[in-house]
Backbone as CSV, one residue per row, in Angstrom:
resi,resn,N_x,N_y,N_z,CA_x,CA_y,CA_z,C_x,C_y,C_z
1,MET,0.743,-1.346,0.130,0.027,-0.019,0.159,0.576,1.138,-0.082
2,ILE,0.243,2.289,-0.713,0.780,3.648,-0.289,1.220,4.213,0.972
3,ARG,1.899,4.777,1.722,1.805,5.566,3.030,2.362,7.248,2.516
4,TYR,1.518,8.088,2.891,1.989,9.412,2.672,2.654,9.863,4.293
5,LEU,3.730,10.149,4.312,4.230,10.505,5.675,5.024,11.635,5.513
6,TYR,4.998,12.957,6.126,6.268,13.889,6.659,6.999,13.563,7.138
7,ALA,8.534,14.158,7.181,9.494,13.459,8.005,9.531,13.268,9.350
8,ASN,8.659,13.812,9.882,8.330,14.334,11.518,7.617,13.399,11.545
9,ASP,6.935,12.165,11.077,5.814,11.735,11.030,6.615,10.124,10.966
10,LEU,7.541,10.137,10.447,8.272,8.759,10.138,8.721,8.274,11.383
11,ALA,8.706,8.616,12.663,9.617,7.910,13.816,8.136,6.781,14.206
12,ARG,7.055,7.159,14.012,5.848,6.271,13.935,5.514,4.955,13.054
13,TYR,6.866,4.760,12.146,6.999,3.474,11.491,8.357,3.514,11.195
14,PRO,9.037,3.020,12.329,10.427,3.008,12.458,10.937,1.873,11.243
15,ARG,10.384,0.904,11.050,10.826,-0.365,9.940,10.841,0.222,8.736
16,LEU,9.355,0.919,8.463,9.355,1.329,7.090,10.448,2.859,7.033
17,ALA,11.009,3.402,8.059,11.654,4.873,7.879,13.182,4.298,7.338
18,ARG,13.637,3.101,8.437,14.730,2.588,8.586,15.058,2.131,7.004
19,THR,14.154,1.165,6.367,14.403,0.413,4.930,14.407,1.152,4.101
20,MET,13.599,2.078,4.401,13.818,3.171,3.094,14.895,3.810,3.226
21,PHE,15.588,4.226,4.067,16.907,5.031,4.130,18.245,4.167,3.809
22,GLU,17.739,2.509,4.211,18.693,1.699,4.003,18.660,0.976,2.218
23,ASP,17.677,1.358,1.651,17.294,1.469,0.385,17.609,1.913,-0.561
24,ARG,17.753,3.700,0.081,17.826,4.187,-0.419,19.925,4.300,-0.838
25,ALA,20.591,3.889,0.259,21.934,3.372,0.261,22.310,2.946,-0.393
26,ASP,21.532,1.728,-0.667,22.151,0.552,-1.457,21.713,1.074,-3.300
27,GLN,20.534,1.544,-3.152,20.394,2.049,-4.490,21.090,3.336,-5.214
28,PHE,21.485,4.266,-4.595,22.379,5.442,-4.976,23.911,5.414,-4.800
29,ALA,24.153,4.716,-3.576,25.716,4.673,-2.976,26.054,3.721,-3.911
30,THR,25.488,2.293,-3.646,25.958,1.122,-4.369,25.661,0.686,-5.518
31,ARG,24.775,1.023,-6.267,24.540,-0.006,-7.754,24.711,1.391,-8.311
32,LEU,24.508,2.476,-8.339,24.677,3.891,-8.985,26.050,4.497,-8.811
33,GLY,26.438,4.434,-7.624,27.937,4.851,-7.026,27.972,6.155,-7.638
34,TRP,26.781,6.396,-6.612,26.606,8.252,-6.731,27.559,8.778,-5.375
35,GLU,27.736,10.013,-5.249,28.620,10.774,-3.947,27.747,10.695,-3.150
36,VAL,26.978,9.966,-2.373,26.011,10.387,-1.459,26.569,10.442,-0.051
37,SER,25.729,10.511,1.333,26.231,10.251,2.408,25.577,9.176,3.281
38,VAL,26.142,8.247,3.263,25.655,7.065,3.947,26.230,6.878,5.601
39,ASP,25.544,6.714,6.580,25.839,6.692,7.627,26.423,5.409,8.465
40,ALA,26.706,5.180,9.412,27.527,4.103,9.950,26.163,3.173,10.174
41,ARG,24.920,3.468,10.455,23.743,2.240,9.839,23.734,1.993,8.615
42,GLY,24.559,2.552,7.947,23.786,2.085,6.356,22.749,2.588,5.771
43,GLN,22.767,3.801,6.215,21.110,4.798,5.626,21.877,5.825,5.166
44,GLU,21.325,6.246,3.883,22.031,7.280,3.204,20.362,8.468,3.510
45,ARG,21.206,9.603,3.919,20.197,11.255,4.038,20.670,12.063,3.556
46,ASP,20.449,12.955,3.509,20.954,14.237,3.304,20.193,15.776,3.460
47,GLU,20.669,16.980,3.309,20.411,18.023,4.002,18.856,18.376,3.577
48,TYR,18.135,17.639,2.744,16.615,18.053,2.072,16.033,17.063,2.859
49,ASP,16.633,16.135,3.434,15.457,15.297,4.567,15.304,16.044,5.538
50,THR,16.015,17.123,6.344,15.834,18.096,7.509,14.758,19.208,7.526
51,LEU,14.144,19.069,6.200,13.083,20.234,6.000,11.659,19.679,5.940
52,ASN,11.527,18.696,6.438,10.334,18.158,6.511,9.720,17.783,5.266
53,PRO,10.335,17.017,4.380,9.631,16.703,3.211,8.373,15.908,3.263
54,LEU,7.555,15.975,2.101,6.557,14.494,1.987,7.604,13.429,1.449
55,TYR,7.394,12.444,2.328,7.716,11.220,1.506,6.111,10.466,0.497
56,VAL,6.586,9.747,-0.150,5.232,8.777,-0.728,6.033,7.609,-0.654
57,ILE,5.470,6.641,-0.186,6.398,5.135,0.499,5.496,4.437,0.164
58,TRP,5.467,3.137,-0.828,5.289,1.945,-0.966,5.926,1.258,-0.086
59,GLU,4.730,0.631,0.767,4.866,-0.075,1.863,4.518,-2.014,1.648
60,LYS,5.500,-2.637,1.713,5.125,-3.850,1.150,4.664,-4.460,2.719
61,ALA,3.947,-5.811,2.512,2.748,-6.767,3.386,3.434,-7.034,4.604
62,ASN,4.797,-6.956,4.687,5.860,-7.319,6.137,6.175,-5.576,6.363
63,GLY,5.480,-4.739,6.468,6.257,-3.422,6.954,6.875,-2.848,6.310
64,ALA,7.630,-3.276,5.520,8.962,-2.814,5.254,9.212,-1.797,4.006
65,HIS,9.949,-1.458,3.533,10.046,-0.310,2.097,9.899,-1.105,1.074
66,GLY,9.342,-0.708,0.017,9.280,-1.273,-1.059,9.597,-0.062,-2.151
67,GLY,9.562,1.189,-2.014,9.526,2.041,-3.375,9.505,3.489,-2.549
68,SER,9.957,4.822,-2.910,9.475,6.112,-2.206,9.850,6.936,-3.154
69,MET,9.347,8.093,-2.863,10.036,9.416,-3.818,10.028,10.574,-2.375
70,ARG,10.210,11.737,-2.900,10.643,13.064,-1.667,9.916,14.079,-2.307
71,PHE,9.029,14.805,-1.732,8.420,16.265,-2.164,8.921,17.291,-1.425
72,LEU,9.007,18.026,-1.848,9.661,19.708,-1.373,8.648,20.780,-2.499
73,PRO,8.015,21.454,-1.941,7.979,22.982,-2.731,9.018,23.737,-3.195
74,THR,8.885,24.324,-4.287,9.755,24.895,-5.264,9.772,26.275,-4.113
75,THR,8.940,26.681,-3.119,9.303,28.268,-2.424,10.276,28.279,-1.181
76,GLY,10.781,26.670,-1.298,12.170,26.682,-0.037,12.480,26.341,-0.849
77,ARG,13.652,25.642,-0.094,15.090,25.033,-0.799,14.187,23.322,-1.046
78,THR,15.316,23.824,-2.303,15.526,22.561,-3.237,16.726,21.948,-4.088
79,MET,16.561,20.696,-4.428,17.750,20.360,-4.643,17.729,21.330,-6.187
80,VAL,16.898,20.833,-7.110,17.645,21.409,-8.806,17.751,23.250,-8.558
81,ASN,17.366,23.992,-7.740,17.340,25.238,-7.820,18.666,25.236,-7.133
82,GLU,19.554,24.395,-6.538,20.879,24.792,-5.601,21.660,24.410,-6.025
83,HIS,21.487,22.994,-7.127,22.677,22.342,-7.836,22.558,22.242,-8.893
84,PHE,21.476,22.396,-9.849,21.289,22.075,-11.060,20.667,22.742,-12.091
85,LEU,20.994,24.174,-11.589,20.724,25.311,-12.407,21.335,25.081,-13.935
86,ASN,22.211,24.574,-14.099,22.801,24.444,-15.089,21.988,23.420,-15.990
87,LEU,21.132,23.263,-15.446,20.293,22.078,-16.789,18.847,22.967,-17.044
88,THR,19.073,24.197,-16.152,17.856,24.517,-16.520,17.702,26.114,-17.113
89,GLN,19.227,26.360,-17.669,19.964,27.434,-18.173,19.749,28.601,-17.191
90,GLY,20.097,28.128,-15.725,20.019,29.419,-14.626,18.474,29.590,-14.499
91,VAL,17.586,29.589,-14.672,16.226,29.501,-14.189,15.789,28.719,-13.052
92,PRO,15.656,29.808,-12.039,15.236,28.896,-10.923,13.482,28.105,-10.567
93,PHE,13.263,27.394,-10.317,11.606,27.100,-10.249,11.404,27.579,-8.297
94,GLN,10.342,28.465,-8.578,9.922,29.142,-7.267,8.377,29.489,-7.554
95,SER,7.676,28.348,-7.252,5.938,28.766,-7.542,5.221,27.648,-5.970
96,PRO,4.389,28.160,-5.765,3.717,27.542,-5.166,2.958,26.497,-5.739
97,PHE,2.799,26.270,-7.090,2.315,25.178,-7.764,3.011,24.217,-8.554
98,ILE,4.358,24.491,-8.360,5.474,23.725,-8.456,6.405,23.031,-7.484
99,TRP,6.006,21.705,-6.846,7.051,20.563,-6.411,8.131,19.902,-6.578
100,GLU,9.024,19.837,-6.060,10.118,19.100,-6.508,10.047,17.683,-6.224
101,CYS,10.357,16.621,-6.890,10.344,15.125,-6.266,11.614,14.641,-6.892
102,THR,12.212,14.192,-5.596,13.840,13.575,-5.796,13.715,12.388,-5.128
103,ARG,14.665,11.814,-4.994,15.067,10.689,-4.745,14.041,9.267,-4.719
104,PHE,13.929,9.074,-5.925,13.065,8.398,-6.281,13.852,6.748,-6.441
105,CYS,13.222,5.867,-5.227,13.736,4.709,-4.760,13.144,3.447,-5.261
106,LEU,13.613,2.485,-5.760,13.012,1.114,-5.370,13.843,0.413,-4.953
107,SER,13.511,-0.388,-3.962,14.255,-1.498,-3.174,14.548,-2.749,-4.247
108,ARG,15.689,-3.377,-3.960,16.182,-4.607,-4.853,14.615,-5.486,-4.937
109,ASP,13.909,-6.241,-3.934,12.915,-7.214,-3.833,11.331,-6.389,-3.919
110,THR,11.311,-5.312,-4.597,9.874,-4.741,-4.408,8.912,-5.815,-5.652
111,GLU,7.874,-5.352,-5.214,6.707,-6.024,-6.081,6.828,-5.261,-7.374
112,GLN,6.379,-6.074,-8.802,6.121,-5.166,-9.812,4.899,-4.359,-9.780
113,GLY,5.223,-3.285,-9.947,4.147,-1.841,-10.300,4.554,-1.102,-9.220
114,THR,5.315,-0.989,-8.271,5.744,-0.105,-7.246,6.121,0.797,-8.037
115,ALA,7.075,0.918,-8.970,6.989,2.527,-9.714,6.148,3.195,-10.070
116,ALA,5.054,2.097,-10.473,3.823,2.807,-11.377,2.692,3.326,-10.091
117,ALA,2.794,2.631,-9.052,2.206,3.340,-7.931,2.387,4.018,-7.549
118,LEU,4.016,4.284,-7.387,4.540,5.710,-6.700,3.977,7.050,-7.561
119,MET,4.415,6.923,-8.732,3.684,7.432,-9.943,2.133,8.156,-9.810
120,LEU,1.451,7.129,-9.471,-0.079,7.327,-9.290,-0.066,7.861,-8.006
121,ALA,0.679,7.760,-7.022,0.513,8.434,-6.094,0.837,9.726,-6.065
122,GLY,1.996,10.325,-6.912,2.302,11.598,-6.788,1.375,12.658,-7.676
123,GLY,0.438,11.805,-8.657,-0.585,12.379,-9.251,-1.627,13.030,-8.161
124,GLU,-2.204,11.983,-7.171,-3.048,11.958,-6.442,-2.338,13.308,-5.433
125,ILE,-1.433,13.805,-5.280,-0.748,15.350,-4.466,-0.873,16.075,-5.669
126,MET,-0.847,15.860,-6.582,-1.107,17.264,-7.902,-2.308,17.230,-7.568
127,GLN,-3.077,16.682,-7.854,-4.701,16.760,-8.288,-4.915,17.297,-7.051
128,ASN,-4.833,16.923,-5.672,-5.871,17.528,-4.805,-4.858,18.428,-3.964
129,PHE,-3.253,18.850,-3.873,-3.152,19.721,-3.496,-3.051,21.001,-4.382
130,HIS,-3.718,20.456,-6.009,-3.533,21.937,-6.858,-2.273,22.255,-6.927
131,ILE,-1.533,21.031,-7.535,0.002,21.405,-8.029,0.021,21.097,-9.421
132,ARG,0.072,22.156,-10.467,0.441,22.210,-11.692,1.603,21.317,-12.392
133,HIS,2.676,21.495,-11.762,3.810,20.546,-12.143,4.784,19.976,-10.820
134,PHE,5.399,19.064,-11.166,6.694,18.302,-10.553,7.841,18.875,-11.379
135,VAL,8.861,19.209,-10.804,10.296,19.441,-11.207,11.265,18.224,-10.086
136,GLY,11.964,17.420,-10.992,12.811,16.318,-10.724,14.223,16.197,-11.363
137,VAL,14.852,15.937,-10.687,16.588,15.140,-11.445,16.437,14.293,-11.865
138,PHE,16.549,13.535,-12.727,16.600,11.982,-12.824,17.741,11.420,-13.601
139,ASP,18.115,10.374,-13.543,19.231,9.791,-14.389,18.809,8.586,-15.604
140,ALA,20.145,8.293,-16.466,19.373,7.628,-17.534,18.213,7.139,-17.503
141,ARG,18.372,5.685,-16.763,17.904,4.500,-16.240,16.178,5.011,-16.312
142,MET,16.446,5.791,-15.663,14.614,6.324,-15.286,14.032,6.691,-16.551
143,VAL,14.635,6.701,-17.732,13.852,7.223,-19.003,13.010,6.589,-19.550
144,ARG,13.299,4.789,-19.229,12.944,3.490,-19.675,11.799,3.356,-18.963
145,ILE,12.123,3.495,-17.408,10.651,2.978,-16.266,9.768,4.378,-16.541
146,TYR,9.866,5.578,-16.894,9.055,6.691,-16.789,8.165,5.956,-18.201
147,ASN,8.769,6.053,-19.338,8.019,5.799,-20.667,7.277,4.262,-20.644
148,ARG,7.734,3.351,-19.736,6.999,2.227,-19.589,5.776,1.944,-18.620
149,ILE,6.096,3.110,-17.616,4.491,3.554,-16.947,3.626,4.603,-17.805
150,GLY,3.928,5.197,-18.411,3.008,6.176,-19.304,3.514,7.812,-18.654
151,ALA,4.317,7.965,-17.668,4.508,9.081,-17.230,5.832,9.822,-17.545
152,ALA,6.518,9.907,-18.646,7.491,10.517,-18.829,7.081,12.085,-18.708
153,PRO,8.360,12.875,-18.658,8.351,14.353,-18.637,8.871,14.980,-19.295
154,GLU,8.700,16.350,-19.473,9.400,17.164,-20.360,10.225,17.161,-20.186
155,VAL,11.786,17.019,-20.693,13.080,17.103,-20.544,13.199,18.485,-20.554
156,LEU,13.831,19.151,-19.477,14.282,20.579,-19.386,15.840,20.828,-20.037
157,GLY,16.717,19.824,-19.774,18.166,19.807,-19.990,18.600,18.846,-19.645
158,THR,19.952,18.275,-20.106,20.454,17.064,-20.103,22.093,17.549,-19.800
159,SER,22.570,16.874,-18.785,24.259,16.663,-18.995,24.895,15.500,-18.943
160,GLY,25.965,14.627,-19.718,26.349,13.638,-19.762,25.671,12.870,-21.088
161,GLN,26.256,11.649,-21.027,25.664,11.361,-22.506,25.592,9.630,-21.572
162,GLY,24.557,8.744,-22.354,24.633,7.476,-22.186,24.079,7.056,-20.664
163,ARG,24.567,6.367,-20.131,24.037,5.718,-18.701,24.580,6.978,-17.739
164,GLN,25.589,7.953,-17.762,25.909,8.915,-16.801,25.209,10.119,-17.357
165,ALA,24.336,10.135,-18.092,23.417,11.461,-18.392,22.255,11.423,-17.145
166,ILE,22.146,13.324,-16.969,21.465,13.239,-15.512,20.618,14.557,-16.437
167,SER,19.103,14.219,-16.084,18.243,14.980,-16.771,17.481,16.010,-15.503
168,VAL,16.955,17.228,-16.014,15.951,17.834,-15.429,15.007,18.017,-15.919
169,GLY,13.658,17.361,-15.585,12.394,17.631,-15.997,11.086,18.027,-15.079
170,LEU,10.490,17.982,-16.347,8.522,18.681,-15.613,7.368,17.641,-15.952
171,TRP,6.609,17.158,-14.844,5.650,16.522,-15.203,4.438,17.328,-15.001
172,GLU,3.471,16.942,-15.929,2.056,17.649,-15.344,1.327,16.231,-15.330
173,PHE,0.126,16.840,-14.622,-0.995,16.143,-14.541,-2.133,16.125,-15.520
174,SER,-2.595,14.605,-15.961,-3.683,14.872,-17.255,-4.627,13.316,-16.278
175,ASP,-5.695,13.621,-16.959,-6.890,12.024,-16.907,-6.288,11.220,-17.340
176,ALA,-5.660,11.186,-18.932,-5.455,9.961,-19.297,-4.507,9.380,-19.286
177,ALA,-3.291,10.332,-18.773,-1.871,9.400,-17.749,-2.461,8.816,-16.885
178,GLN,-3.217,9.291,-15.911,-3.880,8.957,-14.443,-4.135,7.509,-14.798
179,LYS,-4.867,7.247,-15.951,-5.418,6.409,-16.355,-4.669,5.151,-16.507
180,GLN,-3.881,5.785,-17.336,-2.311,5.011,-17.920,-1.549,4.403,-17.063
181,VAL,-1.327,5.116,-15.942,-0.564,4.578,-14.537,-1.164,3.793,-13.948
182,SER,-2.080,3.978,-13.660,-3.096,3.354,-12.546,-3.293,1.725,-13.376
183,ARG,-3.282,1.917,-14.421,-3.206,0.236,-15.298,-2.111,-0.354,-14.990
184,VAL,-1.007,0.205,-15.194,0.408,-0.232,-14.998,0.687,-0.914,-13.649
185,ALA,0.164,-0.100,-13.031,0.357,-0.011,-11.483,-0.386,-1.415,-10.939
186,GLY,-1.678,-1.590,-11.801,-2.289,-2.921,-11.212,-3.238,-2.295,-9.791
187,VAL,-3.474,-0.974,-9.550,-3.796,-0.429,-8.446,-5.286,0.494,-9.046
188,PRO,-6.611,0.335,-8.813,-7.688,1.051,-9.352,-7.552,2.205,-8.909
189,LEU,-8.302,3.449,-9.389,-8.437,4.442,-9.191,-8.936,4.969,-7.432
190,ASP,-9.971,4.126,-7.344,-10.610,4.139,-6.530,-9.584,3.984,-5.053
191,ALA,-8.918,2.855,-5.224,-8.187,2.608,-4.147,-6.817,3.393,-4.095
192,SER,-6.430,3.988,-4.998,-5.276,4.850,-5.112,-5.876,6.085,-4.368
193,ARG,-7.139,6.601,-4.604,-7.668,7.855,-3.728,-8.077,7.477,-2.109
194,ALA,-8.705,6.311,-2.211,-8.614,6.083,-0.580,-7.319,6.048,0.087
195,TRP,-6.708,5.589,-0.549,-5.195,5.706,0.514,-4.673,6.975,0.659
196,PHE,-4.425,7.922,-0.123,-4.537,9.583,-0.071,-5.362,10.061,1.023
197,ASP,-6.880,9.884,0.544,-7.462,10.308,1.836,-7.481,9.845,3.360
198,ALA,-7.088,8.241,3.315,-6.725,7.762,4.469,-5.394,8.696,5.574
199,ALA,-4.698,8.945,4.479,-3.467,9.796,5.186,-4.244,11.222,5.370
200,PHE,-4.947,11.903,4.655,-5.147,13.197,4.953,-6.176,13.623,5.308
201,GLY,-7.131,12.909,5.353,-8.548,13.647,5.171,-8.813,14.589,4.078
202,GLY,-9.028,15.798,4.858,-9.111,17.167,4.254,-7.517,17.774,3.891
203,VAL,-7.342,17.980,2.585,-5.712,18.742,2.355,-5.614,19.761,3.322
204,GLU,-6.764,20.532,3.588,-6.779,21.935,4.528,-5.749,21.707,5.595
205,ASP,-5.729,20.357,6.392,-5.140,19.770,7.413,-4.040,19.719,6.909
206,GLN,-3.488,19.560,6.025,-1.851,18.965,5.861,-0.902,19.875,6.527
207,PRO,0.219,18.865,6.847,1.356,19.858,7.871,2.147,20.761,7.180
208,ALA,2.496,21.670,7.657,3.489,22.666,6.591,4.771,22.096,7.011
209,ILE,5.402,22.364,5.711,6.701,21.856,4.746,7.682,23.039,5.328
210,SER,8.552,22.821,5.886,9.791,23.630,6.191,10.161,24.552,5.013
211,ALA,10.279,25.710,4.493,10.652,26.439,3.655,12.075,27.227,4.161
212,ALA,12.464,26.796,4.959,13.870,27.399,5.630,15.280,26.918,4.512
């Protein structure tokens, strides 16, 4: 199932949180060889995890992490504005209607359809929080995943070639894309909405995200 959790709520789900940060270390440091910070417990975190981001997490039946994404509004600090302006011609993203999506992570043994379920959940955020676009940085391997899911972004800029390429992309919401992603995920739209409603009830009550 999908869980929507702000950083300050992760302590309520210790196994889910621990395995998410462990899987991030496994994916970004071990498998991809990125220069990320992995602590003594084998968990990967960065400075943006301290800003109370919203995590979308696929929770496996045993309570462990299967996949996740991290969201921050571009009205505050974001990775794309602080580290990847070279891919946007120096133009920053700063709008209450644009959120950044980063740290798209899948565990080694996650279920088929997890990536699509995460993207479907992203659509719930976009639709219910009245977000017009997501912006995010992604590596070359994600292009195939996004195309298979049916949720490919508009590519704004790319650095590097082949498997080493890094791009910045912009996503938008459409009913047609939502239905396609739902089909690939194997998650009915009413189930996706039920997970969102279980987390937020009314979106007016969502916790504030730090813009520090």
